[in-house]
PQR file of N, CA, C, O and H, with PARSE charges and radii, in Angstrom:
ATOM      1  N   MET A   1      42.741 121.049  54.884 -0.4000 1.5000
ATOM      2  CA  MET A   1      42.801 119.276  55.130 -0.0000 2.0000
ATOM      3  C   MET A   1      43.059 118.935  56.022  0.5500 1.7000
ATOM      4  O   MET A   1      42.244 118.633  56.894 -0.5500 1.4000
ATOM      5  N   GLY A   2      44.703 118.834  56.167 -0.4000 1.5000
ATOM      6  CA  GLY A   2      45.491 118.063  56.839 -0.0000 2.0000
ATOM      7  C   GLY A   2      45.565 116.808  57.134  0.5500 1.7000
ATOM      8  O   GLY A   2      44.763 116.080  56.549 -0.5500 1.4000
ATOM      9  H   GLY A   2      45.365 119.080  55.459  0.4000 1.0000
ATOM     10  N   TYR A   3      46.490 116.197  58.075 -0.4000 1.5000
ATOM     11  CA  TYR A   3      46.766 114.994  57.817 -0.0000 2.0000
ATOM     12  C   TYR A   3      47.151 115.118  59.596  0.5500 1.7000
ATOM     13  O   TYR A   3      47.410 115.998  60.418 -0.5500 1.4000
ATOM     14  H   TYR A   3      47.141 116.788  58.551  0.4000 1.0000
ATOM     15  N   SER A   4      46.958 113.308  59.525 -0.4000 1.5000
ATOM     16  CA  SER A   4      47.322 112.534  61.099 -0.0000 2.0000
ATOM     17  C   SER A   4      47.484 110.941  60.704  0.5500 1.7000
ATOM     18  O   SER A   4      47.488 110.265  59.675 -0.5500 1.4000
ATOM     19  H   SER A   4      46.747 112.594  58.857  0.4000 1.0000
ATOM     20  N   VAL A   5      47.613 110.742  62.091 -0.4000 1.5000
ATOM     21  CA  VAL A   5      48.791 109.096  61.535 -0.0000 2.0000
ATOM     22  C   VAL A   5      47.586 108.118  61.416  0.5500 1.7000
ATOM     23  O   VAL A   5      47.830 106.917  61.529 -0.5500 1.4000
ATOM     24  H   VAL A   5      47.609 111.291  62.927  0.4000 1.0000
ATOM     25  N   ASP A   6      46.089 108.596  61.161 -0.4000 1.5000
ATOM     26  CA  ASP A   6      44.701 107.921  60.980 -0.0000 2.0000
ATOM     27  C   ASP A   6      44.525 108.167  59.527  0.5500 1.7000
ATOM     28  O   ASP A   6      43.478 107.737  59.042 -0.5500 1.4000
ATOM     29  H   ASP A   6      45.891 109.572  61.069  0.4000 1.0000
ATOM     30  N   ASP A   7      45.336 108.764  58.763 -0.4000 1.5000
ATOM     31  CA  ASP A   7      45.333 109.025  57.387 -0.0000 2.0000
ATOM     32  C   ASP A   7      45.950 107.236  56.743  0.5500 1.7000
ATOM     33  O   ASP A   7      46.439 106.595  57.673 -0.5500 1.4000
ATOM     34  H   ASP A   7      46.186 109.114  59.157  0.4000 1.0000
ATOM     35  N   LYS A   8      45.960 106.479  55.383 -0.4000 1.5000
ATOM     36  CA  LYS A   8      46.465 105.842  54.604 -0.0000 2.0000
ATOM     37  C   LYS A   8      47.895 106.392  54.265  0.5500 1.7000
ATOM     38  O   LYS A   8      48.103 107.534  53.855 -0.5500 1.4000
ATOM     39  H   LYS A   8      45.563 107.000  54.628  0.4000 1.0000
ATOM     40  N   CYS A   9      48.894 105.399  54.497 -0.4000 1.5000
ATOM     41  CA  CYS A   9      49.818 105.660  54.043 -0.0000 2.0000
ATOM     42  C   CYS A   9      50.091 105.853  52.523  0.5500 1.7000
ATOM     43  O   CYS A   9      51.021 106.542  52.101 -0.5500 1.4000
ATOM     44  H   CYS A   9      48.725 104.472  54.830  0.4000 1.0000
ATOM     45  N   ARG A  10      49.614 105.495  52.100 -0.4000 1.5000
ATOM     46  CA  ARG A  10      49.444 106.019  50.245 -0.0000 2.0000
ATOM     47  C   ARG A  10      49.244 107.166  50.240  0.5500 1.7000
ATOM     48  O   ARG A  10      50.040 107.799  49.546 -0.5500 1.4000
ATOM     49  H   ARG A  10      48.859 104.936  52.443  0.4000 1.0000
ATOM     50  N   LYS A  11      48.052 108.060  51.026 -0.4000 1.5000
ATOM     51  CA  LYS A  11      47.664 109.729  50.997 -0.0000 2.0000
ATOM     52  C   LYS A  11      48.983 110.447  51.743  0.5500 1.7000
ATOM     53  O   LYS A  11      49.127 111.639  51.473 -0.5500 1.4000
ATOM     54  H   LYS A  11      47.406 107.546  51.590  0.4000 1.0000
ATOM     55  N   LEU A  12      49.785 109.951  52.491 -0.4000 1.5000
ATOM     56  CA  LEU A  12      50.882 110.675  52.945 -0.0000 2.0000
ATOM     57  C   LEU A  12      52.030 110.699  52.172  0.5500 1.7000
ATOM     58  O   LEU A  12      52.845 111.621  52.134 -0.5500 1.4000
ATOM     59  H   LEU A  12      49.668 108.982  52.711  0.4000 1.0000
ATOM     60  N   SER A  13      52.077 109.531  51.483 -0.4000 1.5000
ATOM     61  CA  SER A  13      53.256 109.218  51.052 -0.0000 2.0000
ATOM     62  C   SER A  13      53.294 110.399  49.626  0.5500 1.7000
ATOM     63  O   SER A  13      54.303 110.979  49.226 -0.5500 1.4000
ATOM     64  H   SER A  13      51.415 108.782  51.515  0.4000 1.0000
ATOM     65  N   LYS A  14      52.066 110.504  49.122 -0.4000 1.5000
ATOM     66  CA  LYS A  14      51.582 111.659  47.839 -0.0000 2.0000
ATOM     67  C   LYS A  14      52.091 112.919  48.402  0.5500 1.7000
ATOM     68  O   LYS A  14      52.592 113.617  47.521 -0.5500 1.4000
ATOM     69  H   LYS A  14      51.247 110.032  49.447  0.4000 1.0000
ATOM     70  N   ASN A  15      52.124 113.374  49.418 -0.4000 1.5000
ATOM     71  CA  ASN A  15      52.313 114.746  49.907 -0.0000 2.0000
ATOM     72  C   ASN A  15      53.882 114.845  50.938  0.5500 1.7000
ATOM     73  O   ASN A  15      54.149 114.434  52.067 -0.5500 1.4000
ATOM     74  H   ASN A  15      51.717 112.807  50.134  0.4000 1.0000
ATOM     75  N   ALA A  16      54.559 115.488  50.046 -0.4000 1.5000
ATOM     76  CA  ALA A  16      56.052 115.780  50.425 -0.0000 2.0000
ATOM     77  C   ALA A  16      56.525 116.037  51.751  0.5500 1.7000
ATOM     78  O   ALA A  16      57.520 115.495  52.232 -0.5500 1.4000
ATOM     79  H   ALA A  16      54.342 115.823  49.129  0.4000 1.0000
ATOM     80  N   GLU A  17      55.646 117.051  52.462 -0.4000 1.5000
ATOM     81  CA  GLU A  17      56.079 117.493  53.934 -0.0000 2.0000
ATOM     82  C   GLU A  17      55.610 116.113  54.881  0.5500 1.7000
ATOM     83  O   GLU A  17      56.298 115.750  55.835 -0.5500 1.4000
ATOM     84  H   GLU A  17      54.837 117.492  52.071  0.4000 1.0000
ATOM     85  N   ALA A  18      54.647 115.575  54.572 -0.4000 1.5000
ATOM     86  CA  ALA A  18      54.306 114.846  55.197 -0.0000 2.0000
ATOM     87  C   ALA A  18      54.998 113.098  55.314  0.5500 1.7000
ATOM     88  O   ALA A  18      55.045 112.322  56.269 -0.5500 1.4000
ATOM     89  H   ALA A  18      54.088 115.870  53.797  0.4000 1.0000
ATOM     90  N   ALA A  19      55.481 112.963  53.831 -0.4000 1.5000
ATOM     91  CA  ALA A  19      56.372 111.613  53.101 -0.0000 2.0000
ATOM     92  C   ALA A  19      57.554 111.961  54.425  0.5500 1.7000
ATOM     93  O   ALA A  19      57.577 111.396  55.519 -0.5500 1.4000
ATOM     94  H   ALA A  19      55.443 113.593  53.055  0.4000 1.0000
ATOM     95  N   ALA A  20      58.746 113.356  53.807 -0.4000 1.5000
ATOM     96  CA  ALA A  20      59.413 113.712  54.566 -0.0000 2.0000
ATOM     97  C   ALA A  20      59.455 113.247  56.510  0.5500 1.7000
ATOM     98  O   ALA A  20      60.328 112.532  57.000 -0.5500 1.4000
ATOM     99  H   ALA A  20      58.728 113.814  52.918  0.4000 1.0000
ATOM    100  N   ILE A  21      58.417 113.808  57.215 -0.4000 1.5000
ATOM    101  CA  ILE A  21      58.026 113.421  58.281 -0.0000 2.0000
ATOM    102  C   ILE A  21      58.286 112.183  58.751  0.5500 1.7000
ATOM    103  O   ILE A  21      58.999 112.029  59.743 -0.5500 1.4000
ATOM    104  H   ILE A  21      57.707 114.389  56.817  0.4000 1.0000
ATOM    105  N   ILE A  22      57.663 111.027  58.003 -0.4000 1.5000
ATOM    106  CA  ILE A  22      57.546 110.141  58.441 -0.0000 2.0000
ATOM    107  C   ILE A  22      59.104 109.183  58.102  0.5500 1.7000
ATOM    108  O   ILE A  22      59.471 108.321  58.900 -0.5500 1.4000
ATOM    109  H   ILE A  22      57.084 111.152  57.198  0.4000 1.0000
ATOM    110  N   THR A  23      59.730 109.431  57.091 -0.4000 1.5000
ATOM    111  CA  THR A  23      61.241 108.720  56.461 -0.0000 2.0000
ATOM    112  C   THR A  23      61.664 109.474  57.860  0.5500 1.7000
ATOM    113  O   THR A  23      61.413 108.695  58.780 -0.5500 1.4000
ATOM    114  H   THR A  23      59.432 110.132  56.443  0.4000 1.0000
ATOM    115  N   GLU A  24      62.164 110.594  58.312 -0.4000 1.5000
ATOM    116  CA  GLU A  24      62.644 110.957  59.671 -0.0000 2.0000
ATOM    117  C   GLU A  24      62.357 109.356  60.719  0.5500 1.7000
ATOM    118  O   GLU A  24      63.350 108.703  61.039 -0.5500 1.4000
ATOM    119  H   GLU A  24      62.368 111.227  57.565  0.4000 1.0000
ATOM    120  N   TYR A  25      61.345 109.020  61.032 -0.4000 1.5000
ATOM    121  CA  TYR A  25      61.855 107.843  61.514 -0.0000 2.0000
ATOM    122  C   TYR A  25      61.110 105.858  60.910  0.5500 1.7000
ATOM    123  O   TYR A  25      61.061 104.792  61.523 -0.5500 1.4000
ATOM    124  H   TYR A  25      60.538 109.550  60.772  0.4000 1.0000
ATOM    125  N   SER A  26      60.802 106.151  59.886 -0.4000 1.5000
ATOM    126  CA  SER A  26      60.701 104.861  58.543 -0.0000 2.0000
ATOM    127  C   SER A  26      61.795 105.361  57.529  0.5500 1.7000
ATOM    128  O   SER A  26      61.440 105.675  56.393 -0.5500 1.4000
ATOM    129  H   SER A  26      60.842 107.017  59.388  0.4000 1.0000
ATOM    130  N   PRO A  27      63.349 105.459  57.972 -0.5600 1.5000
ATOM    131  CA  PRO A  27      63.963 105.057  56.592  0.2800 2.0000
ATOM    132  C   PRO A  27      63.158 104.332  55.220  0.5500 1.7000
ATOM    133  O   PRO A  27      62.508 103.287  55.239 -0.5500 1.4000
ATOM    134  N   GLY A  28      63.355 105.005  54.337 -0.4000 1.5000
ATOM    135  CA  GLY A  28      62.905 103.892  53.039 -0.0000 2.0000
ATOM    136  C   GLY A  28      61.145 104.315  52.751  0.5500 1.7000
ATOM    137  O   GLY A  28      60.734 104.069  51.617 -0.5500 1.4000
ATOM    138  H   GLY A  28      63.883 105.854  54.322  0.4000 1.0000
ATOM    139  N   PHE A  29      60.383 104.788  53.519 -0.4000 1.5000
ATOM    140  CA  PHE A  29      59.342 104.859  53.507 -0.0000 2.0000
ATOM    141  C   PHE A  29      58.362 105.137  51.984  0.5500 1.7000
ATOM    142  O   PHE A  29      57.203 104.908  51.640 -0.5500 1.4000
ATOM    143  H   PHE A  29      60.717 104.989  54.440  0.4000 1.0000
ATOM    144  N   THR A  30      59.586 105.759  51.359 -0.4000 1.5000
ATOM    145  CA  THR A  30      58.914 106.458  49.862 -0.0000 2.0000
ATOM    146  C   THR A  30      59.495 105.646  48.976  0.5500 1.7000
ATOM    147  O   THR A  30      58.997 105.565  47.853 -0.5500 1.4000
ATOM    148  H   THR A  30      60.528 105.946  51.639  0.4000 1.0000
ATOM    149  N   THR A  31      60.605 104.926  49.295 -0.4000 1.5000
ATOM    150  CA  THR A  31      61.390 104.117  48.574 -0.0000 2.0000
ATOM    151  C   THR A  31      61.833 102.981  48.752  0.5500 1.7000
ATOM    152  O   THR A  31      62.399 102.289  47.906 -0.5500 1.4000
ATOM    153  H   THR A  31      61.009 104.992  50.207  0.4000 1.0000
ATOM    154  N   ASP A  32      61.532 102.613  50.241 -0.4000 1.5000
ATOM    155  CA  ASP A  32      61.259 100.647  49.855 -0.0000 2.0000
ATOM    156  C   ASP A  32      60.184 100.596  49.192  0.5500 1.7000
ATOM    157  O   ASP A  32      59.221 101.355  49.087 -0.5500 1.4000
ATOM    158  H   ASP A  32      61.072 103.175  50.929  0.4000 1.0000
ATOM    159  N   PRO A  33      60.684  98.787  48.387 -0.5600 1.5000
ATOM    160  CA  PRO A  33      59.633  98.068  47.661  0.2800 2.0000
ATOM    161  C   PRO A  33      58.892  97.578  48.566  0.5500 1.7000
ATOM    162  O   PRO A  33      57.734  97.967  48.720 -0.5500 1.4000
ATOM    163  N   GLN A  34      59.331  96.842  49.151 -0.4000 1.5000
ATOM    164  CA  GLN A  34      58.241  96.573  50.434 -0.0000 2.0000
ATOM    165  C   GLN A  34      57.013  97.175  51.200  0.5500 1.7000
ATOM    166  O   GLN A  34      56.007  96.676  51.706 -0.5500 1.4000
ATOM    167  H   GLN A  34      60.271  96.527  49.026  0.4000 1.0000
ATOM    168  N   MET A  35      57.703  98.967  51.034 -0.4000 1.5000
ATOM    169  CA  MET A  35      56.169  99.453  51.543 -0.0000 2.0000
ATOM    170  C   MET A  35      55.120  99.219  50.553  0.5500 1.7000
ATOM    171  O   MET A  35      54.000  99.050  51.035 -0.5500 1.4000
ATOM    172  H   MET A  35      58.520  99.372  50.623  0.4000 1.0000
ATOM    173  N   LYS A  36      55.215  99.173  49.382 -0.4000 1.5000
ATOM    174  CA  LYS A  36      53.686  98.925  48.623 -0.0000 2.0000
ATOM    175  C   LYS A  36      52.778  98.180  49.413  0.5500 1.7000
ATOM    176  O   LYS A  36      51.634  98.541  49.689 -0.5500 1.4000
ATOM    177  H   LYS A  36      56.125  99.310  48.991  0.4000 1.0000
ATOM    178  N   MET A  37      53.209  97.352  49.693 -0.4000 1.5000
ATOM    179  CA  MET A  37      52.450  96.620  50.396 -0.0000 2.0000
ATOM    180  C   MET A  37      51.683  96.786  51.576  0.5500 1.7000
ATOM    181  O   MET A  37      50.678  96.161  51.916 -0.5500 1.4000
ATOM    182  H   MET A  37      54.139  97.059  49.469  0.4000 1.0000
ATOM    183  N   VAL A  38      52.495  98.037  52.373 -0.4000 1.5000
ATOM    184  CA  VAL A  38      51.153  98.460  53.619 -0.0000 2.0000
ATOM    185  C   VAL A  38      50.610  99.885  52.742  0.5500 1.7000
ATOM    186  O   VAL A  38      50.021 100.438  53.670 -0.5500 1.4000
ATOM    187  H   VAL A  38      53.311  98.544  52.097  0.4000 1.0000
ATOM    188  N   MET A  39      50.453 100.733  51.662 -0.4000 1.5000
ATOM    189  CA  MET A  39      50.273 101.438  51.635 -0.0000 2.0000
ATOM    190  C   MET A  39      48.635 102.082  51.725  0.5500 1.7000
ATOM    191  O   MET A  39      48.236 103.242  51.628 -0.5500 1.4000
ATOM    192  H   MET A  39      50.932 100.283  50.908  0.4000 1.0000
ATOM    193  N   GLY A  40      47.882 100.754  51.958 -0.4000 1.5000
ATOM    194  CA  GLY A  40      46.517 100.822  52.358 -0.0000 2.0000
ATOM    195  C   GLY A  40      46.580 100.449  53.802  0.5500 1.7000
ATOM    196  O   GLY A  40      45.729  99.673  54.236 -0.5500 1.4000
ATOM    197  H   GLY A  40      48.207  99.812  52.037  0.4000 1.0000
ATOM    198  N   LEU A  41      47.295 100.817  54.411 -0.4000 1.5000
ATOM    199  CA  LEU A  41      47.077 100.606  55.849 -0.0000 2.0000
ATOM    200  C   LEU A  41      47.409 102.419  56.448  0.5500 1.7000
ATOM    201  O   LEU A  41      48.095 103.239  55.838 -0.5500 1.4000
ATOM    202  H   LEU A  41      47.987 101.448  54.059  0.4000 1.0000
ATOM    203  N   THR A  42      46.778 102.617  57.610 -0.4000 1.5000
ATOM    204  CA  THR A  42      46.879 103.800  57.743 -0.0000 2.0000
ATOM    205  C   THR A  42      47.997 103.685  58.643  0.5500 1.7000
ATOM    206  O   THR A  42      48.155 102.540  59.067 -0.5500 1.4000
ATOM    207  H   THR A  42      46.220 101.951  58.105  0.4000 1.0000
ATOM    208  N   LEU A  43      49.199 104.947  59.248 -0.4000 1.5000
ATOM    209  CA  LEU A  43      50.345 105.493  59.573 -0.0000 2.0000
ATOM    210  C   LEU A  43      49.997 104.389  60.664  0.5500 1.7000
ATOM    211  O   LEU A  43      50.449 103.264  60.455 -0.5500 1.4000
ATOM    212  H   LEU A  43      49.070 105.877  58.904  0.4000 1.0000
ATOM    213  N   ARG A  44      49.087 104.644  62.033 -0.4000 1.5000
ATOM    214  CA  ARG A  44      48.688 104.514  63.244 -0.0000 2.0000
ATOM    215  C   ARG A  44      48.819 102.686  63.270  0.5500 1.7000
ATOM    216  O   ARG A  44      49.475 102.105  64.134 -0.5500 1.4000
ATOM    217  H   ARG A  44      48.720 105.558  62.203  0.4000 1.0000
ATOM    218  N   LYS A  45      48.091 101.991  62.196 -0.4000 1.5000
ATOM    219  CA  LYS A  45      48.555 100.602  61.674 -0.0000 2.0000
ATOM    220  C   LYS A  45      49.504  99.857  61.847  0.5500 1.7000
ATOM    221  O   LYS A  45      49.795  99.015  62.696 -0.5500 1.4000
ATOM    222  H   LYS A  45      47.558 102.463  61.495  0.4000 1.0000
ATOM    223  N   LEU A  46      50.131 100.389  60.634 -0.4000 1.5000
ATOM    224  CA  LEU A  46      51.519 100.595  60.625 -0.0000 2.0000
ATOM    225  C   LEU A  46      52.639  99.907  61.810  0.5500 1.7000
ATOM    226  O   LEU A  46      53.185  98.826  62.033 -0.5500 1.4000
ATOM    227  H   LEU A  46      49.894 101.073  59.944  0.4000 1.0000
ATOM    228  N   ALA A  47      52.570 101.461  62.459 -0.4000 1.5000
ATOM    229  CA  ALA A  47      53.024 101.489  63.281 -0.0000 2.0000
ATOM    230  C   ALA A  47      52.703 100.436  65.069  0.5500 1.7000
ATOM    231  O   ALA A  47      53.017 100.581  66.250 -0.5500 1.4000
ATOM    232  H   ALA A  47      52.126 102.339  62.279  0.4000 1.0000
ATOM    233  N   SER A  48      51.855  99.356  64.167 -0.4000 1.5000
ATOM    234  CA  SER A  48      51.666  98.786  65.602 -0.0000 2.0000
ATOM    235  C   SER A  48      52.165  97.819  65.427  0.5500 1.7000
ATOM    236  O   SER A  48      52.239  97.003  66.345 -0.5500 1.4000
ATOM    237  H   SER A  48      51.599  99.239  63.207  0.4000 1.0000
ATOM    238  N   PHE A  49      52.725  97.543  64.096 -0.4000 1.5000
ATOM    239  CA  PHE A  49      53.756  95.801  64.291 -0.0000 2.0000
ATOM    240  C   PHE A  49      55.418  96.630  64.158  0.5500 1.7000
ATOM    241  O   PHE A  49      55.940  97.648  63.702 -0.5500 1.4000
ATOM    242  H   PHE A  49      52.665  98.206  63.350  0.4000 1.0000
ATOM    243  N   PRO A  50      55.813  95.118  65.059 -0.5600 1.5000
ATOM    244  CA  PRO A  50      57.202  95.253  65.489  0.2800 2.0000
ATOM    245  C   PRO A  50      58.244  96.127  65.040  0.5500 1.7000
ATOM    246  O   PRO A  50      59.036  96.902  65.577 -0.5500 1.4000
ATOM    247  N   GLN A  51      57.891  95.616  63.483 -0.4000 1.5000
ATOM    248  CA  GLN A  51      59.029  96.346  62.475 -0.0000 2.0000
ATOM    249  C   GLN A  51      59.100  97.592  62.467  0.5500 1.7000
ATOM    250  O   GLN A  51      60.091  98.186  62.044 -0.5500 1.4000
ATOM    251  H   GLN A  51      57.247  94.987  63.048  0.4000 1.0000
ATOM    252  N   ALA A  52      58.100  98.147  62.916 -0.4000 1.5000
ATOM    253  CA  ALA A  52      57.713  99.899  62.784 -0.0000 2.0000
ATOM    254  C   ALA A  52      58.239 100.997  64.166  0.5500 1.7000
ATOM    255  O   ALA A  52      58.099 102.215  64.280 -0.5500 1.4000
ATOM    256  H   ALA A  52      57.295  97.664  63.260  0.4000 1.0000
ATOM    257  N   LYS A  53      59.035  99.742  65.326 -0.4000 1.5000
ATOM    258  CA  LYS A  53      59.254 100.404  66.627 -0.0000 2.0000
ATOM    259  C   LYS A  53      59.317 102.045  66.434  0.5500 1.7000
ATOM    260  O   LYS A  53      58.558 102.805  67.035 -0.5500 1.4000
ATOM    261  H   LYS A  53      59.150  98.753  65.233  0.4000 1.0000
ATOM    262  N   GLU A  54      60.238 102.433  65.595 -0.4000 1.5000
ATOM    263  CA  GLU A  54      60.719 104.048  65.896 -0.0000 2.0000
ATOM    264  C   GLU A  54      59.586 104.352  64.982  0.5500 1.7000
ATOM    265  O   GLU A  54      59.888 105.469  64.563 -0.5500 1.4000
ATOM    266  H   GLU A  54      60.855 101.816  65.107  0.4000 1.0000
ATOM    267  N   LEU A  55      58.734 104.097  64.561 -0.4000 1.5000
ATOM    268  CA  LEU A  55      57.283 104.752  64.277 -0.0000 2.0000
ATOM    269  C   LEU A  55      56.130 104.983  65.791  0.5500 1.7000
ATOM    270  O   LEU A  55      55.372 105.946  65.674 -0.5500 1.4000
ATOM    271  H   LEU A  55      58.489 103.189  64.902  0.4000 1.0000
ATOM    272  N   ALA A  56      56.025 104.302  66.893 -0.4000 1.5000
ATOM    273  CA  ALA A  56      55.547 103.019  67.633 -0.0000 2.0000
ATOM    274  C   ALA A  56      55.797 104.485  68.306  0.5500 1.7000
ATOM    275  O   ALA A  56      54.895 105.313  68.179 -0.5500 1.4000
ATOM    276  H   ALA A  56      56.641 103.520  66.987  0.4000 1.0000
ATOM    277  N   ASP A  57      56.997 104.845  69.025 -0.4000 1.5000
ATOM    278  CA  ASP A  57      57.655 105.463  70.066 -0.0000 2.0000
ATOM    279  C   ASP A  57      57.301 106.730  69.472  0.5500 1.7000
ATOM    280  O   ASP A  57      56.948 107.336  70.484 -0.5500 1.4000
ATOM    281  H   ASP A  57      57.729 104.172  69.129  0.4000 1.0000
ATOM    282  N   HIS A  58      57.195 107.325  68.769 -0.4000 1.5000
ATOM    283  CA  HIS A  58      56.881 108.732  68.367 -0.0000 2.0000
ATOM    284  C   HIS A  58      55.688 109.123  67.550  0.5500 1.7000
ATOM    285  O   HIS A  58      55.632 110.156  66.884 -0.5500 1.4000
ATOM    286  H   HIS A  58      57.482 106.833  67.948  0.4000 1.0000
ATOM    287  N   LEU A  59      54.811 108.296  67.639 -0.4000 1.5000
ATOM    288  CA  LEU A  59      53.775 108.102  67.124 -0.0000 2.0000
ATOM    289  C   LEU A  59      52.861 109.497  67.630  0.5500 1.7000
ATOM    290  O   LEU A  59      51.974 109.753  66.816 -0.5500 1.4000
ATOM    291  H   LEU A  59      54.857 107.456  68.181  0.4000 1.0000
ATOM    292  N   ASP A  60      52.906 110.400  68.759 -0.4000 1.5000
ATOM    293  CA  ASP A  60      52.020 111.704  69.145 -0.0000 2.0000
ATOM    294  C   ASP A  60      52.990 112.634  68.306  0.5500 1.7000
ATOM    295  O   ASP A  60      52.507 113.559  67.653 -0.5500 1.4000
ATOM    296  H   ASP A  60      53.627 110.192  69.420  0.4000 1.0000
ATOM    297  N   GLU A  61      54.311 112.403  68.319 -0.4000 1.5000
ATOM    298  CA  GLU A  61      55.091 113.656  67.569 -0.0000 2.0000
ATOM    299  C   GLU A  61      54.697 113.398  66.493  0.5500 1.7000
ATOM    300  O   GLU A  61      53.996 114.277  65.991 -0.5500 1.4000
ATOM    301  H   GLU A  61      54.702 111.651  68.850  0.4000 1.0000
ATOM    302  N   ILE A  62      54.812 112.797  66.095 -0.4000 1.5000
ATOM    303  CA  ILE A  62      54.119 112.490  64.321 -0.0000 2.0000
ATOM    304  C   ILE A  62      53.174 113.020  64.226  0.5500 1.7000
ATOM    305  O   ILE A  62      53.266 114.188  63.849 -0.5500 1.4000
ATOM    306  H   ILE A  62      55.382 112.083  66.503  0.4000 1.0000
ATOM    307  N   ASP A  63      52.094 112.591  64.444 -0.4000 1.5000
ATOM    308  CA  ASP A  63      50.394 113.245  64.517 -0.0000 2.0000
ATOM    309  C   ASP A  63      50.455 114.823  64.658  0.5500 1.7000
ATOM    310  O   ASP A  63      49.854 115.615  63.932 -0.5500 1.4000
ATOM    311  H   ASP A  63      52.019 111.642  64.750  0.4000 1.0000
ATOM    312  N   ALA A  64      51.233 115.121  65.652 -0.4000 1.5000
ATOM    313  CA  ALA A  64      51.113 116.828  65.620 -0.0000 2.0000
ATOM    314  C   ALA A  64      51.917 116.965  64.309  0.5500 1.7000
ATOM    315  O   ALA A  64      51.095 117.069  63.399 -0.5500 1.4000
ATOM    316  H   ALA A  64      51.721 114.478  66.242  0.4000 1.0000
ATOM    317  N   ARG A  65      53.035 117.004  63.883 -0.4000 1.5000
ATOM    318  CA  ARG A  65      53.530 117.421  62.654 -0.0000 2.0000
ATOM    319  C   ARG A  65      53.069 117.260  61.585  0.5500 1.7000
ATOM    320  O   ARG A  65      53.448 117.910  60.610 -0.5500 1.4000
ATOM    321  H   ARG A  65      53.703 116.919  64.623  0.4000 1.0000
ATOM    322  N   LEU A  66      52.401 116.603  61.550 -0.4000 1.5000
ATOM    323  CA  LEU A  66      51.313 115.868  60.217 -0.0000 2.0000
ATOM    324  C   LEU A  66      50.287 116.819  60.359  0.5500 1.7000
ATOM    325  O   LEU A  66      50.141 117.677  59.490 -0.5500 1.4000
ATOM    326  H   LEU A  66      52.093 116.075  62.341  0.4000 1.0000
ATOM    327  N   LYS A  67      49.469 116.766  61.469 -0.4000 1.5000
ATOM    328  CA  LYS A  67      48.190 117.881  61.693 -0.0000 2.0000
ATOM    329  C   LYS A  67      48.621 119.597  61.516  0.5500 1.7000
ATOM    330  O   LYS A  67      47.916 120.534  61.143 -0.5500 1.4000
ATOM    331  H   LYS A  67      49.588 116.068  62.175  0.4000 1.0000
ATOM    332  N   ALA A  68      49.759 119.577  61.854 -0.4000 1.5000
ATOM    333  CA  ALA A  68      50.931 121.296  61.914 -0.0000 2.0000
ATOM    334  C   ALA A  68      50.632 121.498  59.629  0.5500 1.7000
ATOM    335  O   ALA A  68      50.313 122.616  59.225 -0.5500 1.4000
ATOM    336  H   ALA A  68      50.332 118.816  62.157  0.4000 1.0000
ATOM    337  N   ILE A  69      50.791 120.411  58.651 -0.4000 1.5000
ATOM    338  CA  ILE A  69      51.101 120.798  57.411 -0.0000 2.0000
ATOM    339  C   ILE A  69      49.294 121.386  57.099  0.5500 1.7000
ATOM    340  O   ILE A  69      48.138 120.988  57.241 -0.5500 1.4000
ATOM    341  H   ILE A  69      51.050 119.502  58.979  0.4000 1.0000
ATOM    342  N   GLU A  70      50.257 122.866  56.474 -0.4000 1.5000
ATOM    343  CA  GLU A  70      48.841 123.410  55.496 -0.0000 2.0000
ATOM    344  C   GLU A  70      49.148 123.049  54.768  0.5500 1.7000
ATOM    345  O   GLU A  70      50.330 122.780  54.557 -0.5500 1.4000
ATOM    346  H   GLU A  70      51.196 123.189  56.359  0.4000 1.0000
ATOM    347  N   ASP A  71      47.914 122.808  53.777 -0.4000 1.5000
ATOM    348  CA  ASP A  71      47.625 122.456  51.935 -0.0000 2.0000
ATOM    349  C   ASP A  71      47.859 123.630  51.332  0.5500 1.7000
ATOM    350  O   ASP A  71      47.752 123.729  50.109 -0.5500 1.4000
ATOM    351  H   ASP A  71      46.953 123.027  53.948  0.4000 1.0000
TER
END
């Protein structure tokens, strides 16, 4: 199946390994109540917001790590 930064945050949050990777760059990814508002966005879109600079700076690295996840 695989994952990527073009998957919606909701899908990524449901996989423990994917969520852990994203949480390294965006603490609170699965615990911050405000994240509920962006779960329908892709991670790439989320990274385009100024508040998500850490994600944007590491988007290629995150994408490679997500793609390496085996289901």
